[in-house]
N, C-alpha and C positions, 0 to 999 in steps of 0.2 A: 263313616263306614267302619264296621268291625273287621280287624285284620288279624291274621295268624301267619307265622313264618314256618315254612317247610323247606325240605331239601330234595334235590334231584341228584342221583348218582350218575356220574359221567363215565364214559368208556375209559378215561384216563385214571379212574378211581378217585378223582377229585369230586368235590361237591359243588353244586350250584344252588344258591339260595333263591327261593321264590316265595311270594306272598299271596295268600288267599284273602280277598276282601269281600265281605258280605254287604251287598247294597240292596236296600229295600226297594229301590227304584229300578233295578235291573230286571229284565225279563228273560234274558238268555246269558249264558256264560261268555265272557269276553277275555281275551288275552291282550295284555299291554306290556310292551317292552320299552323302557326309557333308560337313559344313561344314569339318572339319579336313583331310580327305584329298581332297576333290573327287570326281572320277569314278575308280573303281577297278574293274578287270575281273579277277575271280578265275577262273583256268582250271585244269583238271586237269593233272597231270604228263604230259608227252608230247603235249599239245594243240598242233595246228598254229596258231601265233600269227598267221600270215598271214590266218587266217579272222576275226580279231577286227574288222578294219575293216568287213568285210561285215556282221557281227553288229551293230555300232554303227550302221551305216547303217539297218538295219531297225528298230532300237530308238530312233531319234533322237527321236521324240515323247515317249517315256517319259523319256529323258535330259534333255530340255529342261524338262519339268515338275519332275523331281527336283532339278535344279540351281536352279530358281527357288524351290523350297520351302526349300532350305537357304541361300538368300541369295546364290546365285551369279549370274553374268552370264546374261542371257536369250539364249542362242545359237540360231542357226538353222543346224543342221549341214548341210554340203554335201559329205559324203563321196561320192565318185564311184566306187563299186565296182561293176563288172559282170564276172561271170566270163567268161573268154574261151574256155573249153572245159569239157566235162563228161567225166570219166573214170569209167567204170562197170566196175570190175574183175570183178564177179560174172558179167557176160555178155561180158566182153572187148571193150568198145566204148569208143571215144573220139570225142566229137562236138565239132566246132568251132562256136562261137557268134559270129554277126556281128550288128551293130546297125544299123538303118536308121530314118530318120525320114520317114514318109509318111502324110499324113492324120491323122485323130484316133482311128481305131479301133486298139485294142491287138490285136496279132496275132502269132502264132508260126507260121512255116511250116517244114516239114521236108523235107530233101533226103536220103533214106536212102542213095542211091547213093554220095554223097560224105561221108556222115555230117556233115551241116551243118544247123544251126538258125539261122534268121533271125528276129529280133524287130524289128517295125516299129511306129512311132508311140509317142509318149510314153515313149520308152526312157530318158529322163532320170529317170523316176519309178522309183526302185529297188524300191519295194514292188510296183509293177506288174510289173516285170521278174522278181522272185523268184516272184510268184504264177503268171506264165505258165510259168516253168521248172518249178515244182513240179507244175503241171497236166500238163506234158509227161512228167515223170518218172513220175507216176502211171499215165499211159497206156502208157508204155514198160514199166513193171513189170507191168502187166496183160497186155500182149501177150506178154511173155517168161516171167514167173514163174508165171502161172496154168497155161499148158500144161506147164511143167516140173514143177509140183506134181502135176498130173493124171497125167503120164507116169510119174513116180517112184512114185506111189501104185499104179498098175497094175503096174509092174515088181516092186514089193515085196509086192503082194498086199493092199493096204489099200483099203477102201471109203470114199470121201469124198463130201461134198455140194458146196456152192458154195465157190469160192475167191475171196476179195475182196482188194483192195489198199487199204491205209489209210496215212496218215502219222502214225504213233503216236510219242509222246515216249519212253515207257519200256519198250515191248515190241517184240521183233523179230517176234513172231507169236503166234497163239492158235488154239485149237480149241474149238468149242462142243460141247454135248452132242448135237447133231444131226450131228456130224462135218463142220461147215462150218469152213473154214480162213480165217483173216485174216492177211495178210502185210504187213509194213511195207515201203513203197517204198524206205526207206533201205537195205534189203538189197542194192540195186544197187551200193552202195559197199563191200561186203565182198568177200572172195575167193570163188571158186566153191566151194571146200571148206567155207567157213563157211556159205554159202547152202544147200548140200546138208544140212549138219548141222541147220540150223534146220528145213528141210523134213522131215527124218527125225524130229526131235524132235516136231513138231506131228502128224505122221502117227501116231506111237506113242501120242499122246494119244487117238486114236480107239479105242484098245484099253484104255488105262489113263488115266483122267482125274485123275492125281495124279503125284507124283514119288517114288513108292515104289521100293524096290530092284528089284522085278520090272519096273517101267517102265524103269529105267536098263539093266537086262539086255537088254530088248527093243531099246532104242536101240543098245547096244553090238553086238548081233547084226547090225545093218545098217551100223554105223559104228564100227569098232574104235578109231578115233582120237578118239572123241567127247569124252573128258576134256580133251584139249588144245584142241580146237575150242570146247568149252563155256567154258573159261577165257578164250580169246581174244575171245569175244563181249562180255565185260565192258568191254574197251577199244576195241572196234570202233567205238563211237560217235564216237571222235575222228577217224575217217577220213571222217565225213560232213560236208560243208560246212555251216557254221553257218546259212546262209540256208535250207537245206532243212528 
């Protein structure tokens, strides 16, 4: 595995060394803490390593406990990572994020005209920042992807039930036996073509609740490029910010 060494700044102004290792066999980011190697971040090939700092900021409580367990220094991590914008390729949107401090209430306000999100109060708490942004992403996905799924179903002649938005770790979408669709909010970070493929895929499950040859024939009838898109979805997770 290819390795690179980086540093975290601690509250004590000391530094903590950590290693990023690129593994072609890894599918997701993994954190490892050992007495010999300290903190190691294993990432898949092609992963955007600029997202690692954000991931470590969110996992700082776990890192502290793990380091103490192996006899390392008791750090208080003070990574200061706050995303400055949100780029949502699936719906061709780019949102600027600004941070304000006012009062004690955590709040996110939206300016749709200027594509601007303002987070106020306790913005130094990264966990709170990420939670507010994930909540907004869920609402944005609901407002855009639910109507899109319903419109595509009507256009292609499918009958569906409810469409819900979730933040799933391992699935882009699913279809229940009652033809209810569940879509992953992370689809906001894929291309429009990939999003449409996932929608077509789940719509076809309302007819065939399996991945039989006849199912894939139905998918192909609505999306002739489905094989390329299907393959591309395996690596599309890398385009999703780690904090999401």
